[in-house]
DRENDREN-346051 format. One record per residue (C-alpha): residue number from 1; chain; x, y, z. Coordinates in steps of 0.02 Angstrom, whole numbers, plus 50000, padded with zeros to 5 digits. Layout:
<nr = NUM	kette = A	X = X	Y = Y	Z = Z>
...
***
This chain:
<nr = 1	kette = A	X = 50137	Y = 59379	Z = 48090>
<nr = 2	kette = A	X = 50067	Y = 59277	Z = 48264>
<nr = 3	kette = A	X = 50085	Y = 59382	Z = 48415>
<nr = 4	kette = A	X = 50112	Y = 59574	Z = 48422>
<nr = 5	kette = A	X = 49992	Y = 59732	Z = 48432>
<nr = 6	kette = A	X = 49896	Y = 59695	Z = 48256>
<nr = 7	kette = A	X = 49871	Y = 59538	Z = 48320>
<nr = 8	kette = A	X = 49794	Y = 59566	Z = 48495>
<nr = 9	kette = A	X = 49684	Y = 59719	Z = 48394>
<nr = 10	kette = A	X = 49611	Y = 59595	Z = 48281>
<nr = 11	kette = A	X = 49557	Y = 59495	Z = 48437>
<nr = 12	kette = A	X = 49478	Y = 59638	Z = 48516>
<nr = 13	kette = A	X = 49385	Y = 59664	Z = 48367>
<nr = 14	kette = A	X = 49342	Y = 59503	Z = 48344>
<nr = 15	kette = A	X = 49279	Y = 59502	Z = 48531>
<nr = 16	kette = A	X = 49169	Y = 59657	Z = 48491>
<nr = 17	kette = A	X = 49286	Y = 59743	Z = 48611>
<nr = 18	kette = A	X = 49267	Y = 59894	Z = 48446>
<nr = 19	kette = A	X = 49306	Y = 60022	Z = 48550>
<nr = 20	kette = A	X = 49469	Y = 59959	Z = 48629>
<nr = 21	kette = A	X = 49656	Y = 59962	Z = 48505>
<nr = 22	kette = A	X = 49804	Y = 59978	Z = 48594>
<nr = 23	kette = A	X = 49971	Y = 60081	Z = 48500>
<nr = 24	kette = A	X = 50099	Y = 60013	Z = 48624>
<nr = 25	kette = A	X = 50158	Y = 59901	Z = 48770>
<nr = 26	kette = A	X = 50087	Y = 59964	Z = 48949>
<nr = 27	kette = A	X = 50204	Y = 60066	Z = 49029>
<nr = 28	kette = A	X = 50308	Y = 60106	Z = 48850>
<nr = 29	kette = A	X = 50352	Y = 60275	Z = 48896>
<nr = 30	kette = A	X = 50466	Y = 60268	Z = 48755>
<nr = 31	kette = A	X = 50307	Y = 60240	Z = 48623>
<nr = 32	kette = A	X = 50178	Y = 60381	Z = 48723>
<nr = 33	kette = A	X = 50313	Y = 60495	Z = 48742>
<nr = 34	kette = A	X = 50300	Y = 60476	Z = 48549>
<nr = 35	kette = A	X = 50107	Y = 60492	Z = 48496>
<nr = 36	kette = A	X = 50092	Y = 60301	Z = 48530>
<nr = 37	kette = A	X = 49930	Y = 60235	Z = 48641>
<nr = 38	kette = A	X = 49821	Y = 60120	Z = 48695>
<nr = 39	kette = A	X = 49605	Y = 60186	Z = 48709>
<nr = 40	kette = A	X = 49460	Y = 60103	Z = 48791>
<nr = 41	kette = A	X = 49274	Y = 60141	Z = 48829>
<nr = 42	kette = A	X = 49205	Y = 60116	Z = 48977>
<nr = 43	kette = A	X = 49072	Y = 59989	Z = 48917>
<nr = 44	kette = A	X = 49216	Y = 59896	Z = 48850>
<nr = 45	kette = A	X = 49330	Y = 59900	Z = 49023>
<nr = 46	kette = A	X = 49168	Y = 59859	Z = 49114>
<nr = 47	kette = A	X = 49164	Y = 59693	Z = 48981>
<nr = 48	kette = A	X = 49344	Y = 59666	Z = 49016>
<nr = 49	kette = A	X = 49339	Y = 59689	Z = 49216>
<nr = 50	kette = A	X = 49169	Y = 59564	Z = 49214>
<nr = 51	kette = A	X = 49250	Y = 59434	Z = 49095>
<nr = 52	kette = A	X = 49393	Y = 59436	Z = 49225>
<nr = 53	kette = A	X = 49315	Y = 59393	Z = 49363>
<nr = 54	kette = A	X = 49199	Y = 59241	Z = 49274>
<nr = 55	kette = A	X = 49362	Y = 59153	Z = 49242>
<nr = 56	kette = A	X = 49465	Y = 59207	Z = 49388>
<nr = 57	kette = A	X = 49599	Y = 59299	Z = 49301>
<nr = 58	kette = A	X = 49537	Y = 59464	Z = 49420>
<nr = 59	kette = A	X = 49667	Y = 59345	Z = 49535>
<nr = 60	kette = A	X = 49819	Y = 59377	Z = 49426>
<nr = 61	kette = A	X = 49786	Y = 59583	Z = 49468>
<nr = 62	kette = A	X = 49862	Y = 59554	Z = 49628>
<nr = 63	kette = A	X = 49971	Y = 59743	Z = 49648>
<nr = 64	kette = A	X = 49963	Y = 59789	Z = 49842>
<nr = 65	kette = A	X = 49903	Y = 59970	Z = 49790>
<nr = 66	kette = A	X = 49885	Y = 60002	Z = 49999>
<nr = 67	kette = A	X = 50070	Y = 60019	Z = 49990>
<nr = 68	kette = A	X = 50076	Y = 60156	Z = 49897>
<nr = 69	kette = A	X = 49974	Y = 60261	Z = 49989>
<nr = 70	kette = A	X = 49823	Y = 60241	Z = 49929>
<nr = 71	kette = A	X = 49676	Y = 60239	Z = 50017>
<nr = 72	kette = A	X = 49567	Y = 60084	Z = 50017>
<nr = 73	kette = A	X = 49396	Y = 60121	Z = 50092>
<nr = 74	kette = A	X = 49347	Y = 59969	Z = 50230>
<nr = 75	kette = A	X = 49270	Y = 59827	Z = 50140>
<nr = 76	kette = A	X = 49331	Y = 59859	Z = 49974>
<nr = 77	kette = A	X = 49422	Y = 59729	Z = 49877>
<nr = 78	kette = A	X = 49544	Y = 59831	Z = 49766>
<nr = 79	kette = A	X = 49623	Y = 59697	Z = 49602>
<nr = 80	kette = A	X = 49788	Y = 59798	Z = 49530>
<nr = 81	kette = A	X = 49918	Y = 59773	Z = 49406>
<nr = 82	kette = A	X = 50049	Y = 59892	Z = 49433>
<nr = 83	kette = A	X = 50139	Y = 59969	Z = 49252>
<nr = 84	kette = A	X = 50303	Y = 60004	Z = 49253>
<nr = 85	kette = A	X = 50372	Y = 60174	Z = 49199>
<nr = 86	kette = A	X = 50231	Y = 60271	Z = 49197>
<nr = 87	kette = A	X = 50216	Y = 60358	Z = 49377>
<nr = 88	kette = A	X = 50042	Y = 60327	Z = 49457>
<nr = 89	kette = A	X = 49976	Y = 60193	Z = 49327>
<nr = 90	kette = A	X = 49859	Y = 60074	Z = 49386>
***
């Protein structure tokens, strides 16, 4: 089929994110409790974040984590996305 986690995992593999796999949708607590998890490596995550900076999609990560008491160091810029259902997951 088109789309879904299989297509996402295929895209990741095709784009050299070989240590990243998605077993569930972000924030899907029930799937996590059944043992389906998402994994990545530090290298893959750094390359993904770099790609987000380069194409401007970091602007989509605009959750205000300070609203939940997370302290942001002076002068730092934080781009965050808030998961739904998994406490303290950004």
